[in-house]
LUMSEKE-735780 format. One line per 10 residues: number of its first residue (from 1); their letters; for each residue y, z, x of N, C-alpha, C. Coordinates in steps of 0.2 Angstrom, whole numbers, plus 5000, padded with zeros to 4 digits. Example, Ala and Ser with C-alpha at 12.3 -4.5 7.8 and 13.67 -1.06 7.14 Angstrom:
% LUMSEKE-735780
1 = as = 4972 5039 5066 4978 5039 5062 4984 5039 5066; 4989 5035 5064 4995 5036 5068 5000 5039 5064 $
***
This chain:
% LUMSEKE-735780
1 = mptselsgpv = 5115 5099 4914 5115 5106 4913 5116 5108 4920; 5118 5113 4922 5123 5116 4928 5116 5117 4933; 5117 5117 4940 5111 5119 4944 5109 5126 4944; 5113 5131 4945 5112 5137 4940 5109 5139 4935; 5108 5134 4931 5103 5140 4926 5096 5133 4928; 5094 5132 4933 5088 5129 4934 5084 5136 4934; 5080 5138 4933 5072 5144 4934 5072 5146 4942; 5073 5153 4943 5071 5152 4950 5062 5148 4951; 5056 5147 4947 5050 5141 4951 5054 5136 4952; 5057 5133 4949 5061 5128 4950 5064 5126 4955 $
11 = rrlltvqaly = 5068 5129 4956 5073 5131 4962 5067 5131 4967; 5063 5137 4968 5059 5135 4976 5054 5129 4975; 5055 5125 4971 5048 5119 4971 5054 5115 4975; 5059 5117 4971 5066 5111 4975 5066 5112 4984; 5065 5119 4986 5066 5119 4992 5059 5120 4997; 5054 5118 4992 5046 5117 4995 5048 5109 4997; 5049 5105 4991 5049 5098 4992 5055 5097 4999; 5060 5100 4998 5064 5098 5004 5060 5099 5011; 5057 5105 5013 5054 5107 5019 5050 5102 5019; 5044 5099 5014 5039 5095 5015 5040 5089 5018 $
21 = ilagalagif = 5047 5085 5014 5050 5081 5018 5053 5081 5024; 5056 5086 5024 5060 5087 5033 5054 5088 5038; 5050 5090 5037 5041 5091 5042 5041 5083 5043; 5042 5078 5039 5039 5072 5038 5046 5067 5041; 5052 5071 5039 5058 5067 5042 5056 5069 5052; 5054 5074 5053 5055 5076 5060 5048 5072 5063; 5043 5072 5061 5038 5070 5064 5035 5063 5062; 5035 5064 5055 5030 5057 5053 5033 5051 5053; 5040 5051 5053 5043 5045 5054 5044 5040 5059; 5040 5045 5065 5040 5042 5071 5032 5041 5073 $
31 = vniflwqtrt = 5028 5040 5068 5021 5039 5069 5021 5032 5070; 5023 5028 5062 5025 5022 5064 5026 5018 5071; 5033 5021 5073 5036 5019 5080 5031 5021 5086; 5027 5026 5085 5025 5028 5092 5019 5021 5091; 5014 5020 5084 5009 5015 5087 5011 5010 5088; 5017 5008 5085 5020 5000 5088 5021 5001 5094; 5023 5005 5098 5026 5005 5104 5020 5005 5108; 5014 5006 5105 5009 5008 5110 5006 5004 5109; 5004 5001 5103 5001 4995 5102 5003 4990 5101; 5002 4989 5092 5007 4980 5088 5009 4983 5084 $
41 = lravtiynlf = 5012 4979 5079 5013 4980 5073 5008 4980 5068; 5003 4975 5070 4995 4973 5068 4992 4980 5066; 4992 4985 5070 4991 4991 5071 4993 4996 5067; 4999 4995 5068 5003 5001 5062 5002 4998 5055; 5001 4990 5052 4997 4987 5046 4992 4992 5044; 4986 4990 5048 4979 4996 5049 4978 5002 5046; 4983 5005 5051 4984 5014 5051 4985 5014 5043; 4992 5009 5040 4993 5010 5034 4988 5008 5028; 4984 5004 5027 4981 5002 5026 4974 5008 5022; 4973 5012 5027 4968 5017 5028 4973 5021 5024 $
51 = fftaipvffi = 4978 5023 5026 4982 5030 5022 4982 5027 5017; 4985 5023 5014 4984 5019 5006 4979 5021 5003; 4975 5018 5006 4969 5019 5003 4967 5026 5002; 4968 5030 5006 4967 5037 5006 4969 5042 5000; 4975 5039 4998 4980 5044 4996 4977 5044 4990; 4976 5041 4984 4972 5043 4978 4965 5045 4978; 4964 5042 4982 4955 5049 4985 4957 5054 4983; 4961 5057 4988 4961 5064 4989 4966 5067 4982; 4972 5062 4980 4974 5065 4974 4968 5069 4970; 4964 5062 4968 4958 5067 4963 4956 5073 4966 $
61 = vggalakahr = 4953 5071 4972 4950 5077 4974 4955 5086 4974; 4962 5082 4975 4966 5089 4974 4970 5091 4968; 4968 5085 4963 4969 5084 4955 4965 5091 4953; 4958 5091 4955 4952 5096 4952 4954 5101 4954; 4957 5104 4959 4958 5111 4961 4966 5111 4958; 4969 5109 4957 4974 5110 4952 4973 5110 4944; 4968 5108 4944 4967 5111 4937 4962 5116 4936; 4959 5116 4942 4953 5123 4942 4958 5130 4944; 4963 5128 4946 4967 5136 4951 4971 5134 4948; 4976 5142 4948 4982 5141 4945 4987 5142 4953 $
71 = rswgftlgal = 4982 5142 4956 4986 5143 4965 4985 5136 4966; 4992 5136 4971 4993 5129 4974 4988 5128 4980; 4984 5130 4980 4978 5127 4987 4980 5120 4988; 4981 5114 4986 4981 5108 4988 4986 5109 4992; 4993 5112 4993 4996 5114 4998 4994 5116 5007; 4991 5120 5004 4986 5124 5009 4985 5119 5015; 4980 5114 5011 4974 5110 5012 4980 5103 5015; 4986 5103 5011 4988 5099 5013 4991 5099 5023; 4993 5105 5021 4999 5108 5028 4992 5107 5033; 4986 5109 5032 4983 5112 5037 4980 5103 5040 $
81 = lhmlfyslll = 4979 5099 5036 4977 5092 5037 4983 5090 5041; 4990 5091 5039 4996 5090 5041 4994 5092 5052; 4994 5098 5048 4992 5100 5057 4988 5097 5061; 4983 5095 5058 4975 5092 5062 4980 5086 5064; 4982 5083 5061 4983 5075 5059 4989 5075 5068; 4994 5079 5068 5000 5079 5073 4995 5082 5080; 4993 5086 5079 4989 5090 5086 4983 5084 5089; 4980 5079 5084 4976 5074 5088 4981 5068 5089; 4983 5066 5088 4990 5063 5090 4992 5064 5097; 4994 5071 5099 4995 5074 5104 4992 5075 5109 $
91 = vwateagdhl = 4983 5076 5106 4979 5075 5111 4977 5067 5112; 4976 5062 5109 4974 5056 5108 4979 5053 5114; 4987 5055 5113 4992 5050 5113 4992 5042 5115; 4990 5039 5120 4993 5032 5119 4987 5029 5115; 4980 5032 5117 4973 5032 5114 4973 5030 5107; 4979 5034 5103 4977 5034 5097 4974 5027 5094; 4979 5024 5097 4978 5017 5090 4970 5016 5092; 4966 5017 5096 4958 5016 5095 4954 5021 5089; 4959 5022 5087 4957 5030 5080 4960 5028 5075; 4962 5022 5073 4968 5018 5067 4964 5023 5061 $
101 = gflgtlagaa = 4959 5021 5059 4954 5021 5052 4955 5030 5051; 4953 5033 5055 4952 5040 5055 4958 5043 5053; 4963 5040 5057 4970 5045 5058 4973 5043 5050; 4973 5036 5051 4975 5033 5041 4973 5037 5035; 4967 5038 5036 4964 5044 5032 4963 5051 5031; 4963 5053 5038 4968 5060 5037 4975 5062 5036; 4980 5057 5037 4985 5056 5036 4987 5056 5027; 4983 5051 5027 4981 5050 5017 4977 5056 5014; 4975 5059 5016 4970 5065 5013 4976 5071 5014; 4978 5073 5020 4984 5079 5017 4991 5073 5014 $
111 = tgfswinlht = 4992 5068 5015 4998 5067 5008 4996 5068 5001; 4987 5065 5001 4986 5066 4994 4985 5074 4991; 4985 5077 4995 4983 5086 4990 4991 5088 4992; 4994 5087 4995 5001 5090 4994 5005 5085 4988; 5004 5081 4988 5010 5076 4983 5004 5078 4976; 5001 5081 4973 4997 5080 4969 5001 5086 4964; 5000 5091 4969 5003 5096 4969 5010 5097 4966; 5015 5094 4970 5020 5092 4968 5022 5089 4962; 5019 5085 4959 5019 5082 4955 5016 5087 4947; 5013 5089 4950 5010 5094 4943 5015 5098 4943 $
121 = laydlvspeq = 5017 5101 4947 5022 5109 4947 5028 5105 4944; 5031 5100 4946 5037 5096 4941 5034 5096 4934; 5031 5094 4933 5028 5094 4927 5027 5099 4919; 5026 5104 4926 5022 5110 4922 5030 5115 4922; 5034 5116 4929 5040 5118 4928 5045 5118 4925; 5048 5108 4924 5055 5108 4924 5056 5104 4917; 5058 5108 4911 5057 5103 4907 5059 5098 4906; 5059 5094 4900 5063 5086 4898 5071 5087 4899; 5073 5091 4896 5080 5089 4895 5082 5090 4905; 5079 5095 4908 5082 5095 4916 5079 5090 4922 $
131 = rdrffglngm = 5075 5085 4917 5072 5081 4922 5076 5075 4928; 5080 5074 4923 5086 5069 4927 5089 5074 4934; 5092 5078 4930 5094 5082 4936 5089 5084 4941; 5085 5086 4940 5078 5090 4945 5077 5084 4949; 5076 5078 4946 5075 5070 4951 5082 5072 4957; 5088 5071 4953 5092 5071 4957 5093 5073 4963; 5093 5081 4960 5094 5087 4967 5088 5087 4973; 5084 5083 4968 5077 5083 4972 5080 5076 4979; 5079 5072 4975 5081 5065 4979 5086 5068 4984; 5094 5071 4984 5097 5072 4987 5096 5078 4993 $
141 = fntvstlvgp = 5092 5083 4992 5090 5088 4998 5086 5082 5001; 5079 5080 4998 5075 5075 5002 5078 5073 5006; 5084 5070 5005 5088 5065 5009 5092 5068 5014; 5095 5074 5012 5098 5077 5017 5093 5079 5021; 5087 5081 5021 5079 5083 5026 5079 5076 5030; 5080 5071 5025 5079 5064 5030 5085 5063 5035; 5090 5065 5032 5095 5063 5039 5096 5066 5044; 5095 5074 5042 5094 5081 5048 5088 5078 5053; 5083 5076 5049 5077 5076 5054 5076 5072 5060; 5075 5065 5057 5077 5062 5063 5084 5060 5068 $
151 = lvagfvifrl = 5089 5063 5066 5091 5063 5071 5090 5071 5075; 5089 5076 5075 5088 5080 5079 5080 5078 5082; 5076 5075 5079 5069 5073 5083 5071 5067 5087; 5076 5064 5086 5076 5057 5090 5081 5060 5096; 5084 5063 5096 5089 5065 5101 5083 5071 5105; 5081 5074 5104 5074 5080 5109 5070 5074 5112; 5067 5069 5108 5063 5063 5113 5065 5062 5116; 5071 5060 5116 5077 5055 5121 5080 5059 5126; 5080 5066 5125 5081 5069 5131 5077 5073 5135; 5070 5071 5133 5063 5078 5135 5058 5070 5136 $
161 = gspggyrfvf = 5059 5065 5135 5054 5059 5133 5050 5062 5132; 5043 5057 5134 5036 5057 5131 5031 5058 5139; 5028 5063 5136 5024 5065 5130 5028 5074 5127; 5033 5075 5132 5036 5084 5131 5040 5082 5125; 5044 5078 5123 5048 5076 5115 5044 5077 5109; 5037 5073 5110 5033 5072 5105 5031 5077 5105; 5027 5081 5109 5025 5087 5109 5032 5093 5102; 5035 5094 5107 5042 5097 5103 5043 5097 5096; 5041 5090 5094 5042 5088 5085 5040 5090 5083; 5032 5088 5086 5027 5089 5082 5025 5096 5080 $
171 = gaavavflve = 5025 5099 5086 5025 5109 5085 5031 5109 5080; 5037 5106 5080 5042 5110 5076 5037 5107 5068; 5037 5102 5066 5034 5098 5060 5030 5104 5058; 5023 5106 5063 5020 5110 5060 5023 5117 5059; 5027 5121 5062 5031 5124 5060 5034 5127 5053; 5038 5120 5051 5040 5117 5045 5034 5117 5039; 5028 5116 5041 5024 5116 5036 5022 5123 5035; 5022 5127 5040 5018 5136 5039 5022 5137 5033; 5031 5134 5034 5036 5141 5030 5033 5138 5023; 5033 5130 5023 5034 5126 5014 5026 5130 5012 $
181 = tvlslglrsa = 5020 5132 5015 5015 5134 5013 5016 5139 5010; 5019 5144 5013 5019 5153 5011 5024 5149 5007; 5029 5145 5005 5035 5148 5001 5030 5145 4994; 5026 5138 4993 5023 5138 4989 5017 5140 4985; 5015 5148 4990 5011 5152 4987 5013 5155 4980; 5018 5157 4980 5024 5159 4974 5022 5154 4966; 5021 5150 4967 5022 5143 4962 5014 5145 4960; 5016 5144 4953 5009 5142 4946 5007 5138 4944; 5002 5134 4943 5002 5129 4938 4998 5133 4932; 4996 5128 4925 4991 5130 4920 4985 5128 4925 $
191 = ggeslrlrta = 4980 5133 4927 4975 5131 4926 4968 5134 4924; 4962 5132 4926 4957 5136 4922 4954 5129 4920; 4954 5122 4920 4952 5116 4917 4948 5112 4922; 4945 5107 4919 4939 5100 4923 4946 5097 4924; 4944 5092 4926 4946 5086 4930 4944 5079 4926; 4946 5075 4920 4943 5071 4916 4946 5067 4920; 4941 5062 4923 4943 5056 4926 4944 5048 4922; 4940 5050 4916 4942 5046 4911 4948 5045 4909; 4952 5050 4907 4961 5047 4908 4964 5046 4913; 4962 5050 4919 4964 5045 4923 4966 5037 4924 $
201 = fslhaapgwe = 4960 5035 4923 4958 5027 4924 4958 5024 4917; 4963 5029 4912 4961 5025 4905 4970 5018 4906; 4967 5014 4902 4973 5009 4904 4976 5009 4896; 4973 5015 4890 4978 5015 4884 4976 5021 4883; 4980 5025 4887 4982 5032 4884 4988 5035 4881; 4991 5030 4881 4997 5028 4875 5000 5022 4872; 5004 5023 4868 5007 5017 4868 5013 5016 4872; 5011 5006 4874 5016 5006 4882 5011 5007 4889; 5008 5011 4886 5003 5012 4891 5002 5007 4900; 5000 5002 4897 4999 4997 4901 5006 4996 4904 $
211 = raiaahfvtg = 5012 4999 4900 5018 4992 4905 5019 4997 4911; 5017 5004 4909 5018 5008 4914 5015 5010 4919; 5007 5006 4919 5001 5006 4924 5004 5000 4928; 5008 4995 4925 5011 4988 4928 5016 4991 4933; 5022 4997 4929 5026 4998 4934 5023 4999 4940; 5019 5006 4941 5018 5009 4945 5015 5004 4951; 5011 4998 4949 5010 4991 4953 5016 4990 4958; 5021 4988 4953 5027 4983 4958 5030 4987 4960; 5032 4996 4960 5035 4999 4963 5030 5002 4969; 5022 5001 4969 5020 5002 4976 5021 4994 4979 $
221 = ardgvlmtvg = 5019 4989 4977 5019 4984 4981 5026 4982 4984; 5031 4984 4983 5036 4984 4987 5038 4989 4992; 5032 4997 4991 5035 5001 4995 5029 4999 5000; 5022 4994 5001 5017 4994 5003 5018 4992 5010; 5027 4987 5009 5026 4983 5015 5031 4987 5020; 5036 4991 5015 5042 4995 5018 5041 5000 5020; 5037 5004 5017 5035 5010 5023 5030 5008 5028; 5026 5001 5029 5021 5000 5034 5029 4998 5039; 5036 4995 5038 5037 4991 5044 5044 4995 5042; 5047 4998 5039 5056 5003 5037 5057 5006 5044 $
231 = piliyalgan = 5055 5010 5045 5057 5013 5051 5058 5008 5058; 5052 5003 5059 5053 4999 5064 5059 4996 5063; 5061 4992 5057 5068 4988 5055 5074 4994 5058; 5074 5000 5057 5081 5004 5056 5080 5002 5066; 5075 5007 5071 5073 5006 5077 5075 5000 5080; 5076 4993 5076 5076 4986 5079 5085 4987 5080; 5087 4991 5077 5095 4990 5077 5096 4994 5084; 5094 4998 5086 5096 5001 5093 5092 4999 5098; 5092 5005 5103 5087 5003 5110 5082 5007 5112; 5083 5014 5108 5081 5022 5111 5078 5026 5102 $
241 = tldfgrfnsl = 5074 5031 5103 5072 5036 5098 5079 5040 5096; 5085 5041 5099 5093 5043 5099 5096 5039 5095; 5095 5033 5096 5099 5027 5092 5096 5027 5086; 5088 5028 5085 5084 5026 5079 5086 5034 5075; 5088 5039 5078 5091 5046 5074 5097 5044 5072; 5101 5042 5076 5107 5040 5072 5108 5035 5066; 5105 5029 5066 5104 5024 5062 5102 5030 5056; 5096 5031 5057 5093 5034 5051 5097 5038 5048; 5101 5043 5051 5103 5047 5050 5110 5044 5042; 5114 5038 5048 5118 5033 5042 5114 5032 5036 $
251 = fallttgayf = 5110 5029 5037 5107 5026 5029 5104 5032 5024; 5104 5038 5028 5100 5044 5026 5106 5046 5020; 5114 5046 5024 5120 5049 5023 5120 5044 5015; 5120 5037 5016 5122 5033 5012 5116 5034 5004; 5111 5035 5005 5108 5035 5000 5108 5044 4997; 5112 5049 5000 5112 5054 4998 5118 5054 4994; 5122 5049 4997 5127 5047 4991 5126 5044 4986; 5120 5039 4985 5118 5036 4980 5114 5040 4975; 5110 5047 4977 5106 5051 4972 5114 5054 4971; 5118 5058 4973 5124 5060 4972 5128 5058 4965 $
261 = lgvrlirpgn = 5129 5050 4965 5131 5047 4960 5124 5047 4955; 5120 5045 4956 5113 5046 4952 5113 5053 4945; 5114 5057 4950 5112 5064 4946 5119 5065 4942; 5123 5061 4940 5129 5062 4939 5134 5057 4931; 5127 5051 4933 5130 5047 4930 5122 5044 4924; 5116 5045 4928 5111 5044 4924 5109 5048 4919; 5107 5045 4912 5106 5048 4907 5102 5045 4902; 5096 5050 4899 5094 5045 4895 5093 5041 4892; 5099 5038 4889 5102 5034 4885 5103 5028 4889; 5105 5030 4897 5108 5023 4899 5103 5023 4905 $
271 = rgtflalgsw = 5096 5024 4906 5089 5024 4912 5090 5016 4914; 5090 5011 4906 5087 5004 4908 5092 5000 4912; 5101 5001 4912 5105 4999 4914 5103 5002 4923; 5101 5007 4923 5101 5009 4930 5093 5007 4934; 5089 5002 4928 5083 5002 4932 5084 4994 4934; 5090 4993 4931 5092 4984 4932 5095 4985 4938; 5100 4989 4938 5105 4988 4945 5100 4988 4951; 5096 4995 4951 5093 4996 4957 5087 4991 4958; 5084 4988 4954 5079 4983 4955 5082 4978 4958; 5090 4974 4954 5092 4967 4957 5095 4970 4963 $
281 = gslaaalala = 5100 4975 4965 5098 4978 4972 5095 4977 4979; 5088 4980 4977 5084 4981 4981 5082 4973 4981; 5081 4967 4977 5078 4961 4977 5085 4959 4982; 5090 4958 4983 5097 4958 4987 5095 4960 4994; 5093 4965 4995 5093 4968 5001 5086 4964 5004; 5079 4962 5001 5075 4959 5005 5078 4951 5004; 5081 4951 5000 5080 4941 5003 5087 4942 5008; 5092 4947 5007 5095 4947 5016 5091 4945 5021; 5087 4951 5021 5084 4953 5028 5078 4943 5027; 5079 4940 5023 5072 4933 5023 5079 4928 5025 $
291 = vvsglpgimi = 5085 4929 5023 5090 4922 5024 5096 4925 5029; 5097 4930 5032 5101 4932 5035 5097 4933 5044; 5099 4930 5049 5093 4932 5054 5097 4935 5058; 5091 4939 5063 5094 4943 5070 5095 4950 5065; 5100 4953 5070 5103 4961 5069 5108 4963 5061; 5110 4957 5062 5116 4956 5054 5112 4958 5048; 5105 4953 5048 5100 4953 5042 5099 4962 5043; 5095 4963 5047 5094 4970 5048 5098 4974 5045; 5103 4975 5048 5108 4978 5045 5111 4980 5037; 5112 4973 5036 5113 4970 5028 5107 4974 5023 $
301 = fnvlnaifpv = 5102 4973 5027 5096 4976 5022 5094 4982 5022; 5094 4985 5026 5096 4994 5029 5100 4997 5024; 5107 4993 5024 5114 4996 5020 5112 4996 5012; 5107 4990 5011 5108 4988 5003 5099 4994 5001; 5096 4995 5007 5091 4998 5004 5091 5005 5004; 5096 5008 5007 5097 5013 5007 5100 5016 4999; 5103 5012 4997 5107 5014 4990 5102 5011 4983; 5100 5006 4983 5097 5002 4975 5092 5006 4977; 5088 5008 4979 5080 5009 4978 5081 5015 4973; 5087 5020 4974 5088 5027 4971 5090 5025 4963 $
311 = fynlpylaqy = 5092 5019 4961 5095 5020 4955 5088 5016 4952; 5083 5014 4953 5078 5013 4949 5072 5019 4948; 5072 5023 4957 5070 5027 4955 5069 5032 4951; 5075 5036 4950 5077 5040 4945 5075 5039 4940; 5077 5035 4937 5076 5033 4929 5068 5033 4928; 5066 5027 4932 5058 5029 4933 5055 5034 4932; 5055 5038 4935 5050 5043 4937 5052 5048 4932; 5058 5047 4929 5060 5053 4924 5058 5051 4915; 5058 5044 4916 5055 5040 4911 5047 5041 4908; 5043 5038 4914 5037 5042 4917 5033 5046 4914 $
321 = fdlmqtvpha = 5038 5053 4916 5037 5059 4913 5038 5059 4907; 5043 5056 4905 5044 5057 4897 5038 5053 4891; 5034 5048 4893 5030 5044 4892 5024 5046 4894; 5021 5052 4898 5016 5058 4899 5015 5062 4892; 5023 5063 4890 5020 5068 4885 5020 5065 4877; 5022 5059 4877 5020 5055 4871 5010 5056 4870; 5009 5057 4875 5001 5058 4875 4998 5062 4873; 4991 5062 4869 4990 5068 4864 4986 5073 4869; 4988 5077 4869 4988 5083 4872 4987 5083 4878; 4995 5080 4880 4998 5081 4886 4996 5085 4891 $
331 = aerrveliis = 4999 5090 4888 4999 5097 4894 4991 5096 4898; 4986 5097 4894 4979 5098 4897 4979 5092 4900; 4980 5085 4899 4979 5081 4905 4983 5077 4910; 4989 5082 4910 4995 5081 4914 4993 5078 4922; 4986 5082 4924 4984 5079 4932 4981 5075 4931; 4979 5072 4927 4975 5065 4927 4980 5059 4925; 4984 5062 4922 4989 5056 4922 4994 5055 4926; 4997 5060 4931 4998 5059 4938 4995 5057 4942; 4985 5057 4942 4984 5053 4947 4985 5047 4946; 4983 5043 4936 4984 5038 4936 4989 5035 4939 $
341 = reiwldfgrv = 4996 5035 4938 5000 5032 4943 5000 5032 4951; 4996 5037 4952 4994 5035 4959 4989 5032 4961; 4986 5032 4960 4979 5024 4960 4983 5020 4959; 4987 5017 4954 4990 5011 4954 4997 5007 4957; 5000 5015 4960 5004 5013 4966 5001 5013 4973; 4996 5014 4974 4992 5016 4980 4990 5009 4980; 4988 5005 4973 4984 4998 4975 4989 4993 4975; 4994 4994 4974 5000 4990 4975 5002 4993 4982; 5001 4996 4984 5005 4995 4990 5000 4993 4997; 4993 4994 4996 4986 4992 4996 4987 4982 4997 $
351 = vsaaaflltg = 4988 4981 4991 4989 4974 4992 4994 4971 4993; 5000 4972 4995 5005 4970 4999 5006 4973 5007; 5002 4977 5007 5002 4979 5015 4995 4971 5018; 4990 4971 5014 4986 4968 5016 4988 4959 5016; 4994 4958 5011 4995 4953 5011 5002 4951 5018; 5001 4956 5020 5009 4955 5025 5003 4957 5031; 4998 4959 5032 4993 4960 5037 4989 4952 5038; 4988 4948 5033 4985 4942 5032 4991 4936 5034; 4999 4938 5031 5003 4933 5034 5005 4933 5042; 5002 4938 5045 5005 4939 5053 5008 4945 5055 $
361 = ssltgpalrl = 5010 4948 5050 5013 4955 5052 5017 4956 5057; 5023 4954 5056 5029 4950 5062 5034 4953 5060; 5040 4955 5063 5047 4956 5061 5050 4949 5062; 5050 4944 5064 5052 4939 5065 5047 4932 5061; 5040 4931 5059 5040 4927 5058 5040 4925 5049; 5035 4923 5046 5035 4920 5039 5035 4926 5036; 5028 4931 5040 5025 4936 5035 5031 4941 5033; 5037 4945 5035 5041 4950 5032 5045 4944 5027; 5045 4939 5030 5051 4934 5024 5048 4933 5020; 5044 4932 5017 5040 4928 5012 5036 4934 5011 $
371 = vlplatapll = 5034 4940 5012 5029 4944 5010 5035 4950 5005; 5041 4951 5009 5044 4956 5005 5047 4954 4999; 5050 4949 4997 5055 4946 4993 5050 4945 4988; 5045 4943 4989 5040 4943 4983 5036 4948 4981; 5035 4954 4984 5034 4961 4984 5039 4963 4979; 5045 4962 4981 5052 4966 4979 5054 4962 4971; 5053 4956 4971 5055 4952 4963 5052 4954 4957; 5047 4956 4957 5042 4961 4950 5047 4968 4949; 5050 4971 4955 5055 4976 4950 5059 4974 4946; 5062 4966 4944 5066 4964 4940 5063 4965 4933 $
381 = llpwlmspas = 5057 4969 4931 5052 4969 4926 5054 4976 4924; 5056 4980 4928 5055 4989 4927 5059 4989 4921; 5065 4987 4917 5069 4989 4914 5065 4989 4906; 5060 4983 4906 5055 4981 4901 5050 4986 4902; 5047 4984 4908 5041 4988 4907 5041 4997 4906; 5045 4999 4909 5046 5007 4906 5050 5007 4902; 5054 5002 4895 5057 5003 4891 5053 5008 4885; 5045 5006 4884 5043 5011 4879 5047 5020 4878; 5045 5023 4885 5047 5027 4887 5053 5030 4884; 5060 5025 4885 5065 5028 4879 5065 5026 4874 $
391 = trraggtada = 5061 5025 4869 5062 5025 4863 5059 5031 4859; 5055 5036 4866 5052 5042 4860 5057 5048 4864; 5057 5053 4858 5058 5059 4860 5052 5061 4863; 5054 5065 4869 5048 5069 4872 5045 5075 4869; 5038 5074 4869 5035 5078 4867 5034 5075 4857; 5037 5069 4857 5035 5070 4850 5028 5069 4847; 5024 5067 4851 5015 5066 4850 5013 5069 4854; 5014 5075 4859 5012 5077 4862 5009 5085 4860; 5001 5086 4861 5002 5094 4860 5003 5097 4865; 5008 5096 4868 5011 5100 4875 5014 5107 4875 $
***
C-alpha cells in the first residue's frame, strides 16, 4: 500500500516516533560513553541493569494510564522524566557514576511510559494490512534520526568540549522531547478501561503464546549485551566524539538501506525466510567479534550488526501483532499483551547483562566474546517460535 494511503494519525505517529528516536540519538546514545569515560564498563553495565529492570515496571504503570485515558499521557510523563534525567546528568557531571541506580531507574521509567503509548497507538491506529509497511517506514525514519543525531551531537561535543558540548546536546534533546510531546497530544487511543495484570502475565493467552514469550526472551537476551556495549564498540573505532558520530552515521546509513529493502521485500508469506536471514546474520556478527581480534573484528561486527537485525525485527514485530489479534477480546486486552512482550523482553535483557557483568564486563576479555555469541545463538529459533502467527489470518479468533 503506498505511503500516501496511510491515515493522518498514522503519519503523525510515525513523526512522533521519529522525534523520540532523534532525541535519544542526540543525547541518549552518549550516556553509556559518558559513564564509560568517567567510570568503567562495569558502571555502564550496572546502570543498564537498573534501566532494564525499571522499564517493565513503568510499562505496567503507563499501561494502566493508557487503558484509563484516551489521551497519551504517557508521552508527557516520559518526556518530563527524560528532561529530569538529562538535567541531573548536567548537574552531577562526573559524579553521575555515584547515582547509577537512581539514573538507571529514572531512564527506565521515562522509557517505559513512552514506549507503552507508542506500541498501544501502533496497535490501535495501524491496520493489519499496513503493519509490514508501517514498521518498515518507522524503522527507516528512526534510522535517519539515528544517522543525523550522533553526527551532529558528536561534532558539537568535539568543538565545544565538555561540559559545554554536553550541555548544548542535552538541551537540544529536551527541545525535541517538547515538540514530540505537543504532536502526541493529538493522538487518541481507546481508553476508559482498567488494566488486567493477569492477562499481562499469562503464559497461555492464545495458541502458540508460549513460543512468542520465548521469542521475546531470546531477542531481549541479545539486546541486553548490545544496548550496554553497542555505542562503546562504535566509539572504539575512533578517538573522539566526532569520529563516533561519523561511524555511527555510516552504520545508520547501512541500517536505513536494510529497512529500505525490508519494506519492499518482506510480506506476510515470506516472514519466516527473513526471520532466518536476520538471525543467522546477527549470529555471524557476534562470531566475527569473538573470532577476529582488534579493530577489524569490531568493524566487521558493526557492519553486519547494522544490516541483519533489521531482517528479523520487522517480521518479528508484525507477526507478534498478528498473534495478538488471535487472543479472545484482543482489542480490550491489547495493552496487557503489549506489556507481556516488554516483561519478557526486559527479562532477557537483565539476564544477559547480568551474565556480562558476572563474567568480567570488558571489551577485550572473555565476557563479550563469550556472552554475546551465546546470547545471539537462540535467535536461530525465531522462525519456529514466531511461526504460529504466520499460519493464521489476523483477527480470525479475536473480538477486535
